[in-house]
N, CA, C, O and the ligand as a Tripos MOL2 file, in Angstrom:
@<TRIPOS>MOLECULE
protein
  261   259    66     0     0
PROTEIN
NO_CHARGES

@<TRIPOS>ATOM
      1 N        -103.0410  -71.2640  -22.1450 N.3       1 MET1
      2 CA       -103.1040  -72.5140  -22.9000 C.3       1 MET1
      3 C        -103.7480  -72.2470  -24.2710 C.2       1 MET1
      4 O        -104.8690  -71.7430  -24.3350 O.2       1 MET1
      5 N        -103.0710  -72.5710  -25.3320 N.am      2 PRO2
      6 CA       -103.6130  -72.2700  -26.6640 C.3       2 PRO2
      7 C        -104.7660  -73.1820  -27.0480 C.2       2 PRO2
      8 O        -104.8950  -74.3110  -26.5750 O.2       2 PRO2
      9 N        -105.5830  -72.6460  -27.9140 N.am      3 LEU3
     10 CA       -106.7370  -73.3800  -28.4060 C.3       3 LEU3
     11 C        -106.4000  -73.9760  -29.7660 C.2       3 LEU3
     12 O        -105.9810  -73.2710  -30.6840 O.2       3 LEU3
     13 N        -106.5890  -75.2750  -29.8770 N.am      4 TYR4
     14 CA       -106.2960  -75.9480  -31.1320 C.3       4 TYR4
     15 C        -107.5870  -76.4590  -31.7480 C.2       4 TYR4
     16 O        -108.5300  -76.8370  -31.0530 O.2       4 TYR4
     17 N        -107.6000  -76.4580  -33.0670 N.am      5 GLU5
     18 CA       -108.7560  -76.9660  -33.7830 C.3       5 GLU5
     19 C        -108.3750  -78.2680  -34.4680 C.2       5 GLU5
     20 O        -107.3220  -78.3790  -35.0970 O.2       5 GLU5
     21 N        -109.2540  -79.2470  -34.3320 N.am      6 TYR6
     22 CA       -109.0060  -80.5430  -34.9290 C.3       6 TYR6
     23 C        -110.1670  -80.9250  -35.8370 C.2       6 TYR6
     24 O        -111.2880  -80.4360  -35.6940 O.2       6 TYR6
     25 N        -109.8600  -81.8120  -36.7720 N.am      7 ARG7
     26 CA       -110.9070  -82.3320  -37.6290 C.3       7 ARG7
     27 C        -110.8340  -83.8460  -37.6190 C.2       7 ARG7
     28 O        -109.7610  -84.4390  -37.7290 O.2       7 ARG7
     29 N        -111.9980  -84.4520  -37.4850 N.am      8 CYS8
     30 CA       -112.0760  -85.9080  -37.4770 C.3       8 CYS8
     31 C        -112.0530  -86.4260  -38.9080 C.2       8 CYS8
     32 O        -112.7960  -85.9490  -39.7660 O.2       8 CYS8
     33 N        -111.1890  -87.4110  -39.1550 N.am      9 LEU9
     34 CA       -111.0820  -87.9630  -40.5010 C.3       9 LEU9
     35 C        -112.2030  -88.9580  -40.7850 C.2       9 LEU9
     36 O        -112.4150  -89.3470  -41.9330 O.2       9 LEU9
     37 N        -112.9070  -89.3630  -39.7580 N.am     10 ILE10
     38 CA       -113.9540  -90.3760  -39.9290 C.3      10 ILE10
     39 C        -115.3050  -89.7300  -40.2210 C.2      10 ILE10
     40 O        -115.9690  -90.0820  -41.1950 O.2      10 ILE10
     41 N        -115.7040  -88.7960  -39.3840 N.am     11 CYS11
     42 CA       -117.0350  -88.2120  -39.5440 C.3      11 CYS11
     43 C        -116.9760  -86.7450  -39.9490 C.2      11 CYS11
     44 O        -118.0120  -86.0930  -40.0810 O.2      11 CYS11
     45 N        -115.7720  -86.2260  -40.1450 N.am     12 ASP12
     46 CA       -115.5720  -84.8540  -40.6040 C.3      12 ASP12
     47 C        -116.0220  -83.8050  -39.5950 C.2      12 ASP12
     48 O        -116.2530  -82.6480  -39.9440 O.2      12 ASP12
     49 N        -116.1390  -84.2190  -38.3650 N.am     13 GLU13
     50 CA       -116.4600  -83.2690  -37.3040 C.3      13 GLU13
     51 C        -115.2400  -82.3860  -37.0290 C.2      13 GLU13
     52 O        -114.1020  -82.8560  -37.0310 O.2      13 GLU13
     53 N        -115.4960  -81.1160  -36.7970 N.am     14 THR14
     54 CA       -114.4180  -80.2410  -36.3520 C.3      14 THR14
     55 C        -114.6900  -79.8360  -34.9150 C.2      14 THR14
     56 O        -115.8330  -79.5810  -34.5330 O.2      14 THR14
     57 N        -113.6420  -79.7810  -34.1350 N.am     15 PHE15
     58 CA       -113.8130  -79.4440  -32.7270 C.3      15 PHE15
     59 C        -112.5410  -78.7630  -32.2390 C.2      15 PHE15
     60 O        -111.4730  -78.8710  -32.8430 O.2      15 PHE15
     61 N        -112.6950  -78.0630  -31.1320 N.am     16 GLU16
     62 CA       -111.5680  -77.3180  -30.5850 C.3      16 GLU16
     63 C        -111.2150  -77.8620  -29.2120 C.2      16 GLU16
     64 O        -112.0780  -78.2850  -28.4430 O.2      16 GLU16
     65 N        -109.9420  -77.8380  -28.9350 N.am     17 LEU17
     66 CA       -109.4760  -78.2940  -27.6320 C.3      17 LEU17
     67 C        -108.4640  -77.3060  -27.0780 C.2      17 LEU17
     68 O        -107.5980  -76.8080  -27.7980 O.2      17 LEU17
     69 N        -108.5870  -77.0380  -25.8060 N.am     18 LEU18
     70 CA       -107.5510  -76.2810  -25.1130 C.3      18 LEU18
     71 C        -106.5110  -77.2800  -24.6200 C.2      18 LEU18
     72 O        -106.7950  -78.1310  -23.7770 O.2      18 LEU18
     73 N        -105.3180  -77.1630  -25.1530 N.am     19 ARG19
     74 CA       -104.2810  -78.1140  -24.7720 C.3      19 ARG19
     75 C        -102.9890  -77.3700  -24.4870 C.2      19 ARG19
     76 O        -102.7720  -76.2420  -24.9310 O.2      19 ARG19
     77 N        -102.1640  -78.0310  -23.7460 N.am     20 ARG20
     78 CA       -100.8150  -77.5070  -23.5530 C.3      20 ARG20
     79 C        -100.0530  -77.6620  -24.8660 C.2      20 ARG20
     80 O        -100.3610  -78.5380  -25.6740 O.2      20 ARG20
     81 N         -99.0760  -76.8190  -25.0640 N.am     21 VAL21
     82 CA        -98.3270  -76.8390  -26.3200 C.3      21 VAL21
     83 C         -97.7210  -78.2180  -26.5550 C.2      21 VAL21
     84 O         -97.7380  -78.7170  -27.6800 O.2      21 VAL21
     85 N         -97.1930  -78.8310  -25.5190 N.am     22 GLU22
     86 CA        -96.5400  -80.1230  -25.6850 C.3      22 GLU22
     87 C         -97.5270  -81.2550  -25.9470 C.2      22 GLU22
     88 O         -97.1290  -82.3610  -26.3140 O.2      22 GLU22
     89 N         -98.8020  -80.9790  -25.7590 N.am     23 GLU23
     90 CA        -99.8130  -82.0020  -26.0340 C.3      23 GLU23
     91 C        -100.4670  -81.8180  -27.4000 C.2      23 GLU23
     92 O        -101.2930  -82.6320  -27.8120 O.2      23 GLU23
     93 N        -100.1030  -80.7660  -28.0870 N.am     24 ALA24
     94 CA       -100.8140  -80.4040  -29.3160 C.3      24 ALA24
     95 C        -100.6850  -81.4670  -30.3970 C.2      24 ALA24
     96 O        -101.5930  -81.6390  -31.2100 O.2      24 ALA24
     97 N         -99.5720  -82.1770  -30.4130 N.am     25 ASP25
     98 CA        -99.3670  -83.1670  -31.4540 C.3      25 ASP25
     99 C         -99.8860  -84.5480  -31.0710 C.2      25 ASP25
    100 O         -99.8010  -85.4910  -31.8580 O.2      25 ASP25
    101 N        -100.4160  -84.6590  -29.8770 N.am     26 GLU26
    102 CA       -100.9820  -85.9420  -29.4910 C.3      26 GLU26
    103 C        -102.3460  -86.1250  -30.1330 C.2      26 GLU26
    104 O        -102.9860  -85.1580  -30.5450 O.2      26 GLU26
    105 N        -102.7810  -87.3660  -30.2120 N.am     27 GLU27
    106 CA       -104.0530  -87.6540  -30.8410 C.3      27 GLU27
    107 C        -105.1950  -87.0490  -30.0280 C.2      27 GLU27
    108 O        -105.2280  -87.1440  -28.8010 O.2      27 GLU27
    109 N        -106.1140  -86.4350  -30.7360 N.am     28 ALA28
    110 CA       -107.3120  -85.9170  -30.0880 C.3      28 ALA28
    111 C        -108.4700  -86.8540  -30.4190 C.2      28 ALA28
    112 O        -108.6130  -87.3080  -31.5540 O.2      28 ALA28
    113 N        -109.2780  -87.1290  -29.4310 N.am     29 VAL29
    114 CA       -110.4090  -88.0250  -29.6380 C.3      29 VAL29
    115 C        -111.6200  -87.2280  -30.0930 C.2      29 VAL29
    116 O        -111.9970  -86.2400  -29.4640 O.2      29 VAL29
    117 N        -112.2180  -87.6570  -31.1720 N.am     30 CYS30
    118 CA       -113.3920  -86.9810  -31.6910 C.3      30 CYS30
    119 C        -114.5550  -87.0980  -30.6940 C.2      30 CYS30
    120 O        -114.8930  -88.2030  -30.2700 O.2      30 CYS30
    121 N        -115.1620  -85.9770  -30.3230 N.am     31 PRO31
    122 CA       -116.2550  -86.0110  -29.3590 C.3      31 PRO31
    123 C        -117.5500  -86.5790  -29.9600 C.2      31 PRO31
    124 O        -118.5020  -86.8860  -29.2420 O.2      31 PRO31
    125 N        -117.5600  -86.7060  -31.2460 N.am     32 ARG32
    126 CA       -118.7870  -87.1480  -31.9170 C.3      32 ARG32
    127 C        -118.7980  -88.6630  -32.1170 C.2      32 ARG32
    128 O        -119.7900  -89.3230  -31.8080 O.2      32 ARG32
    129 N        -117.7020  -89.2140  -32.6310 N.am     33 CYS33
    130 CA       -117.6860  -90.6500  -32.9240 C.3      33 CYS33
    131 C        -116.6420  -91.3980  -32.1160 C.2      33 CYS33
    132 O        -116.5870  -92.6270  -32.1670 O.2      33 CYS33
    133 N        -115.8090  -90.6770  -31.3690 N.am     34 GLY34
    134 CA       -114.8380  -91.3330  -30.5070 C.3      34 GLY34
    135 C        -113.5880  -91.7950  -31.2220 C.2      34 GLY34
    136 O        -112.7380  -92.4530  -30.6220 O.2      34 GLY34
    137 N        -113.4610  -91.4630  -32.4900 N.am     35 SER35
    138 CA       -112.2870  -91.8830  -33.2360 C.3      35 SER35
    139 C        -111.0640  -91.0700  -32.8280 C.2      35 SER35
    140 O        -111.1730  -89.9010  -32.4590 O.2      35 SER35
    141 N        -109.9030  -91.7070  -32.9000 N.am     36 GLU36
    142 CA       -108.6570  -90.9760  -32.6740 C.3      36 GLU36
    143 C        -108.0110  -90.5720  -33.9830 C.2      36 GLU36
    144 O        -106.9030  -90.0340  -33.9960 O.2      36 GLU36
    145 N        -108.6930  -90.8260  -35.0690 N.am     37 GLN37
    146 CA       -108.1320  -90.4540  -36.3750 C.3      37 GLN37
    147 C        -108.5220  -89.0120  -36.6960 C.2      37 GLN37
    148 O        -109.4330  -88.7420  -37.4790 O.2      37 GLN37
    149 N        -107.8060  -88.1200  -36.0670 N.am     38 THR38
    150 CA       -108.0850  -86.6950  -36.2260 C.3      38 THR38
    151 C        -106.8130  -85.9950  -36.6550 C.2      38 THR38
    152 O        -105.7080  -86.4830  -36.4200 O.2      38 THR38
    153 N        -106.9800  -84.8700  -37.2720 N.am     39 GLU39
    154 CA       -105.8190  -84.0850  -37.6400 C.3      39 GLU39
    155 C        -105.9870  -82.6700  -37.1360 C.2      39 GLU39
    156 O        -107.0920  -82.1280  -37.0960 O.2      39 GLU39
    157 N        -104.8690  -82.0830  -36.7510 N.am     40 ARG40
    158 CA       -104.9070  -80.7350  -36.2190 C.3      40 ARG40
    159 C        -104.9670  -79.7220  -37.3560 C.2      40 ARG40
    160 O        -104.2420  -79.8280  -38.3450 O.2      40 ARG40
    161 N        -105.8250  -78.7620  -37.1950 N.am     41 GLN41
    162 CA       -105.9120  -77.6940  -38.1860 C.3      41 GLN41
    163 C        -104.9140  -76.6020  -37.8160 C.2      41 GLN41
    164 O        -104.7860  -76.2310  -36.6490 O.2      41 GLN41
    165 N        -104.2220  -76.1010  -38.8110 N.am     42 LEU42
    166 CA       -103.1400  -75.1650  -38.5300 C.3      42 LEU42
    167 C        -103.5040  -73.7280  -38.8330 C.2      42 LEU42
    168 O        -102.6930  -72.8290  -38.6110 O.2      42 LEU42
    169 N        -104.6900  -73.4920  -39.3270 N.am     43 SER43
    170 CA       -105.0220  -72.1630  -39.8340 C.3      43 SER43
    171 C        -105.7440  -71.3040  -38.8110 C.2      43 SER43
    172 O        -106.2750  -70.2450  -39.1500 O.2      43 SER43
    173 N        -105.7680  -71.7490  -37.5730 N.am     44 LEU44
    174 CA       -106.5970  -71.0760  -36.5770 C.3      44 LEU44
    175 C        -106.1780  -69.6290  -36.3460 C.2      44 LEU44
    176 O        -107.0260  -68.7570  -36.1600 O.2      44 LEU44
    177 N        -104.8900  -69.3780  -36.3560 N.am     45 PHE45
    178 CA       -104.4300  -68.0470  -35.9980 C.3      45 PHE45
    179 C        -104.6070  -67.0300  -37.1220 C.2      45 PHE45
    180 O        -104.7150  -65.8300  -36.8700 O.2      45 PHE45
    181 N        -104.6350  -67.5140  -38.3540 N.am     46 SER46
    182 CA       -104.6550  -66.5720  -39.4630 C.3      46 SER46
    183 C        -106.0450  -66.4070  -40.0730 C.2      46 SER46
    184 O        -106.2800  -65.4590  -40.8220 O.2      46 SER46
    185 N        -106.9630  -67.3120  -39.7630 N.am     47 SER47
    186 CA       -108.2530  -67.2270  -40.4210 C.3      47 SER47
    187 C        -109.3680  -66.8600  -39.4410 C.2      47 SER47
    188 O        -109.6290  -65.6800  -39.2050 O.2      47 SER47
    189 N        -110.0170  -67.8650  -38.8770 N.am     48 SER48
    190 CA       -111.2210  -67.6210  -38.1020 C.3      48 SER48
    191 C        -110.9380  -66.8170  -36.8370 C.2      48 SER48
    192 O        -109.8030  -66.7710  -36.3620 O.2      48 SER48
    193 N        -111.9540  -66.1980  -36.3070 N.am     49 GLY49
    194 CA       -111.8150  -65.4580  -35.0780 C.3      49 GLY49
    195 C        -111.7920  -63.9580  -35.3240 C.2      49 GLY49
    196 O        -110.8390  -63.4370  -35.9020 O.2      49 GLY49
    197 N        -112.8070  -63.2810  -34.9010 N.am     50 SER50
    198 CA       -112.8410  -61.8360  -35.0650 C.3      50 SER50
    199 C        -111.9770  -61.1870  -33.9890 C.2      50 SER50
    200 O        -111.6920  -61.8180  -32.9720 O.2      50 SER50
    201 N        -111.5600  -59.9570  -34.1880 N.am     51 PRO51
    202 CA       -110.7450  -59.2820  -33.1720 C.3      51 PRO51
    203 C        -111.4330  -59.2190  -31.8130 C.2      51 PRO51
    204 O        -110.7690  -59.3150  -30.7810 O.2      51 PRO51
    205 N        -112.7270  -59.0620  -31.8010 N.am     52 SER52
    206 CA       -113.4290  -58.9770  -30.5300 C.3      52 SER52
    207 C        -113.4120  -60.3150  -29.7980 C.2      52 SER52
    208 O        -113.3780  -60.3640  -28.5680 O.2      52 SER52
    209 N        -113.4350  -61.4030  -30.5740 N.am     53 ALA53
    210 CA       -113.4110  -62.7150  -29.9420 C.3      53 ALA53
    211 C        -112.0280  -63.0540  -29.4190 C.2      53 ALA53
    212 O        -111.8820  -63.7930  -28.4450 O.2      53 ALA53
    213 N        -111.0130  -62.5070  -30.0760 N.am     54 ARG54
    214 CA       -109.6620  -62.8100  -29.6450 C.3      54 ARG54
    215 C        -109.3240  -62.1240  -28.3310 C.2      54 ARG54
    216 O        -108.4610  -62.5950  -27.5910 O.2      54 ARG54
    217 N        -109.9940  -61.0190  -28.0340 N.am     55 GLY55
    218 CA       -109.7450  -60.3430  -26.7820 C.3      55 GLY55
    219 C        -108.4160  -59.6270  -26.7910 C.2      55 GLY55
    220 O        -107.8900  -59.2720  -27.8460 O.2      55 GLY55
    221 N        -107.8820  -59.4190  -25.6090 N.am     56 CYS56
    222 CA       -106.6740  -58.6320  -25.4610 C.3      56 CYS56
    223 C        -105.4850  -59.4910  -25.0730 C.2      56 CYS56
    224 O        -104.5090  -58.9850  -24.5200 O.2      56 CYS56
    225 N        -105.5540  -60.7690  -25.3530 N.am     57 SER57
    226 CA       -104.5270  -61.6700  -24.8570 C.3      57 SER57
    227 C        -103.3510  -61.8000  -25.8090 C.2      57 SER57
    228 O        -102.3740  -62.4750  -25.4850 O.2      57 SER57
    229 N        -103.4200  -61.1760  -26.9640 N.am     58 THR58
    230 CA       -102.3180  -61.2980  -27.9010 C.3      58 THR58
    231 C        -101.2820  -60.2220  -27.6340 C.2      58 THR58
    232 O        -101.3910  -59.4710  -26.6640 O.2      58 THR58
    233 N        -100.2900  -60.1490  -28.4830 N.am     59 GLY59
    234 CA        -99.2510  -59.1380  -28.3110 C.3      59 GLY59
    235 C         -99.7000  -57.7640  -28.7560 C.2      59 GLY59
    236 O         -98.9060  -56.8230  -28.7440 O.2      59 GLY59
    237 N        -100.9390  -57.6260  -29.1420 N.am     60 PHE60
    238 CA       -101.4430  -56.3800  -29.6950 C.3      60 PHE60
    239 C        -101.2520  -55.2050  -28.7540 C.2      60 PHE60
    240 O        -100.9490  -54.0950  -29.1900 O.2      60 PHE60
    241 N        -101.4290  -55.4510  -27.4610 N.am     61 ARG61
    242 CA       -101.4220  -54.3240  -26.5170 C.3      61 ARG61
    243 C        -100.0070  -53.9360  -26.0940 C.2      61 ARG61
    244 O         -99.8210  -52.9290  -25.4110 O.2      61 ARG61
    245 N         -99.0430  -54.6950  -26.4780 N.am     62 ARG62
    246 CA        -97.7010  -54.4560  -25.9410 C.3      62 ARG62
    247 C         -97.1810  -53.0740  -26.2800 C.2      62 ARG62
    248 O         -96.3750  -52.5140  -25.5370 O.2      62 ARG62
    249 N         -97.6300  -52.5190  -27.3910 N.am     63 GLY63
    250 CA        -97.1400  -51.2200  -27.7730 C.3      63 GLY63
    251 C         -97.7430  -50.0890  -26.9760 C.2      63 GLY63
    252 O         -97.3370  -48.9370  -27.1230 O.2      63 GLY63
    253 N         -98.7060  -50.4040  -26.1340 N.am     64 PHE64
    254 CA        -99.4450  -49.3570  -25.4330 C.3      64 PHE64
    255 C         -99.0890  -49.2580  -23.9640 C.2      64 PHE64
    256 O         -99.7120  -48.5020  -23.2200 O.2      64 PHE64
    257 N         -98.0990  -50.0100  -23.5460 N.am     65 THR65
    258 CA        -97.7720  -49.9770  -22.1290 C.3      65 THR65
    259 C         -97.0510  -48.7390  -21.8230 C.2      65 THR65
    260 O         -96.6790  -48.5100  -20.6720 O.2      65 THR65
    261 ZN       -115.5780  -88.3290  -35.6140 Zn       66 ZN66
@<TRIPOS>BOND
     1     1     2 1
     2     2     3 1
     3     3     4 2
     4     3     5 am
     5     5     6 1
     6     6     7 1
     7     7     8 2
     8     7     9 am
     9     9    10 1
    10    10    11 1
    11    11    12 2
    12    11    13 am
    13    13    14 1
    14    14    15 1
    15    15    16 2
    16    15    17 am
    17    17    18 1
    18    18    19 1
    19    19    20 2
    20    19    21 am
    21    21    22 1
    22    22    23 1
    23    23    24 2
    24    23    25 am
    25    25    26 1
    26    26    27 1
    27    27    28 2
    28    27    29 am
    29    29    30 1
    30    30    31 1
    31    31    32 2
    32    31    33 am
    33    33    34 1
    34    34    35 1
    35    35    36 2
    36    35    37 am
    37    37    38 1
    38    38    39 1
    39    39    40 2
    40    39    41 am
    41    41    42 1
    42    42    43 1
    43    43    44 2
    44    43    45 am
    45    45    46 1
    46    46    47 1
    47    47    48 2
    48    47    49 am
    49    49    50 1
    50    50    51 1
    51    51    52 2
    52    51    53 am
    53    53    54 1
    54    54    55 1
    55    55    56 2
    56    55    57 am
    57    57    58 1
    58    58    59 1
    59    59    60 2
    60    59    61 am
    61    61    62 1
    62    62    63 1
    63    63    64 2
    64    63    65 am
    65    65    66 1
    66    66    67 1
    67    67    68 2
    68    67    69 am
    69    69    70 1
    70    70    71 1
    71    71    72 2
    72    71    73 am
    73    73    74 1
    74    74    75 1
    75    75    76 2
    76    75    77 am
    77    77    78 1
    78    78    79 1
    79    79    80 2
    80    79    81 am
    81    81    82 1
    82    82    83 1
    83    83    84 2
    84    83    85 am
    85    85    86 1
    86    86    87 1
    87    87    88 2
    88    87    89 am
    89    89    90 1
    90    90    91 1
    91    91    92 2
    92    91    93 am
    93    93    94 1
    94    94    95 1
    95    95    96 2
    96    95    97 am
    97    97    98 1
    98    98    99 1
    99    99   100 2
   100    99   101 am
   101   101   102 1
   102   102   103 1
   103   103   104 2
   104   103   105 am
   105   105   106 1
   106   106   107 1
   107   107   108 2
   108   107   109 am
   109   109   110 1
   110   110   111 1
   111   111   112 2
   112   111   113 am
   113   113   114 1
   114   114   115 1
   115   115   116 2
   116   115   117 am
   117   117   118 1
   118   118   119 1
   119   119   120 2
   120   119   121 am
   121   121   122 1
   122   122   123 1
   123   123   124 2
   124   123   125 am
   125   125   126 1
   126   126   127 1
   127   127   128 2
   128   127   129 am
   129   129   130 1
   130   130   131 1
   131   131   132 2
   132   131   133 am
   133   133   134 1
   134   134   135 1
   135   135   136 2
   136   135   137 am
   137   137   138 1
   138   138   139 1
   139   139   140 2
   140   139   141 am
   141   141   142 1
   142   142   143 1
   143   143   144 2
   144   143   145 am
   145   145   146 1
   146   146   147 1
   147   147   148 2
   148   147   149 am
   149   149   150 1
   150   150   151 1
   151   151   152 2
   152   151   153 am
   153   153   154 1
   154   154   155 1
   155   155   156 2
   156   155   157 am
   157   157   158 1
   158   158   159 1
   159   159   160 2
   160   159   161 am
   161   161   162 1
   162   162   163 1
   163   163   164 2
   164   163   165 am
   165   165   166 1
   166   166   167 1
   167   167   168 2
   168   167   169 am
   169   169   170 1
   170   170   171 1
   171   171   172 2
   172   171   173 am
   173   173   174 1
   174   174   175 1
   175   175   176 2
   176   175   177 am
   177   177   178 1
   178   178   179 1
   179   179   180 2
   180   179   181 am
   181   181   182 1
   182   182   183 1
   183   183   184 2
   184   183   185 am
   185   185   186 1
   186   186   187 1
   187   187   188 2
   188   187   189 am
   189   189   190 1
   190   190   191 1
   191   191   192 2
   192   191   193 am
   193   193   194 1
   194   194   195 1
   195   195   196 2
   196   195   197 am
   197   197   198 1
   198   198   199 1
   199   199   200 2
   200   199   201 am
   201   201   202 1
   202   202   203 1
   203   203   204 2
   204   203   205 am
   205   205   206 1
   206   206   207 1
   207   207   208 2
   208   207   209 am
   209   209   210 1
   210   210   211 1
   211   211   212 2
   212   211   213 am
   213   213   214 1
   214   214   215 1
   215   215   216 2
   216   215   217 am
   217   217   218 1
   218   218   219 1
   219   219   220 2
   220   219   221 am
   221   221   222 1
   222   222   223 1
   223   223   224 2
   224   223   225 am
   225   225   226 1
   226   226   227 1
   227   227   228 2
   228   227   229 am
   229   229   230 1
   230   230   231 1
   231   231   232 2
   232   231   233 am
   233   233   234 1
   234   234   235 1
   235   235   236 2
   236   235   237 am
   237   237   238 1
   238   238   239 1
   239   239   240 2
   240   239   241 am
   241   241   242 1
   242   242   243 1
   243   243   244 2
   244   243   245 am
   245   245   246 1
   246   246   247 1
   247   247   248 2
   248   247   249 am
   249   249   250 1
   250   250   251 1
   251   251   252 2
   252   251   253 am
   253   253   254 1
   254   254   255 1
   255   255   256 2
   256   255   257 am
   257   257   258 1
   258   258   259 1
   259   259   260 2
@<TRIPOS>SUBSTRUCTURE
     1 MET1         2 RESIDUE 1 A MET
     2 PRO2         6 RESIDUE 1 A PRO
     3 LEU3        10 RESIDUE 1 A LEU
     4 TYR4        14 RESIDUE 1 A TYR
     5 GLU5        18 RESIDUE 1 A GLU
     6 TYR6        22 RESIDUE 1 A TYR
     7 ARG7        26 RESIDUE 1 A ARG
     8 CYS8        30 RESIDUE 1 A CYS
     9 LEU9        34 RESIDUE 1 A LEU
    10 ILE10       38 RESIDUE 1 A ILE
    11 CYS11       42 RESIDUE 1 A CYS
    12 ASP12       46 RESIDUE 1 A ASP
    13 GLU13       50 RESIDUE 1 A GLU
    14 THR14       54 RESIDUE 1 A THR
    15 PHE15       58 RESIDUE 1 A PHE
    16 GLU16       62 RESIDUE 1 A GLU
    17 LEU17       66 RESIDUE 1 A LEU
    18 LEU18       70 RESIDUE 1 A LEU
    19 ARG19       74 RESIDUE 1 A ARG
    20 ARG20       78 RESIDUE 1 A ARG
    21 VAL21       82 RESIDUE 1 A VAL
    22 GLU22       86 RESIDUE 1 A GLU
    23 GLU23       90 RESIDUE 1 A GLU
    24 ALA24       94 RESIDUE 1 A ALA
    25 ASP25       98 RESIDUE 1 A ASP
    26 GLU26      102 RESIDUE 1 A GLU
    27 GLU27      106 RESIDUE 1 A GLU
    28 ALA28      110 RESIDUE 1 A ALA
    29 VAL29      114 RESIDUE 1 A VAL
    30 CYS30      118 RESIDUE 1 A CYS
    31 PRO31      122 RESIDUE 1 A PRO
    32 ARG32      126 RESIDUE 1 A ARG
    33 CYS33      130 RESIDUE 1 A CYS
    34 GLY34      134 RESIDUE 1 A GLY
    35 SER35      138 RESIDUE 1 A SER
    36 GLU36      142 RESIDUE 1 A GLU
    37 GLN37      146 RESIDUE 1 A GLN
    38 THR38      150 RESIDUE 1 A THR
    39 GLU39      154 RESIDUE 1 A GLU
    40 ARG40      158 RESIDUE 1 A ARG
    41 GLN41      162 RESIDUE 1 A GLN
    42 LEU42      166 RESIDUE 1 A LEU
    43 SER43      170 RESIDUE 1 A SER
    44 LEU44      174 RESIDUE 1 A LEU
    45 PHE45      178 RESIDUE 1 A PHE
    46 SER46      182 RESIDUE 1 A SER
    47 SER47      186 RESIDUE 1 A SER
    48 SER48      190 RESIDUE 1 A SER
    49 GLY49      194 RESIDUE 1 A GLY
    50 SER50      198 RESIDUE 1 A SER
    51 PRO51      202 RESIDUE 1 A PRO
    52 SER52      206 RESIDUE 1 A SER
    53 ALA53      210 RESIDUE 1 A ALA
    54 ARG54      214 RESIDUE 1 A ARG
    55 GLY55      218 RESIDUE 1 A GLY
    56 CYS56      222 RESIDUE 1 A CYS
    57 SER57      226 RESIDUE 1 A SER
    58 THR58      230 RESIDUE 1 A THR
    59 GLY59      234 RESIDUE 1 A GLY
    60 PHE60      238 RESIDUE 1 A PHE
    61 ARG61      242 RESIDUE 1 A ARG
    62 ARG62      246 RESIDUE 1 A ARG
    63 GLY63      250 RESIDUE 1 A GLY
    64 PHE64      254 RESIDUE 1 A PHE
    65 THR65      258 RESIDUE 1 A THR
    66 ZN66       261 GROUP 0 **** ****
């Protein structure tokens, strides 16, 4: 299940949710203020996250089988 990052448009809180792909576009409720006015951040895969944090779950290891 992929991890999605959302940002609250009301209080500017950012939070992450593990959701199914088909649920990714549904509204996420802000854990801080309870607002549903949130937007999904799309930069998760290309920016944050060190290689050690990403682990071995990506396609990186496929070349080593
Ligand atoms: Zn909020």
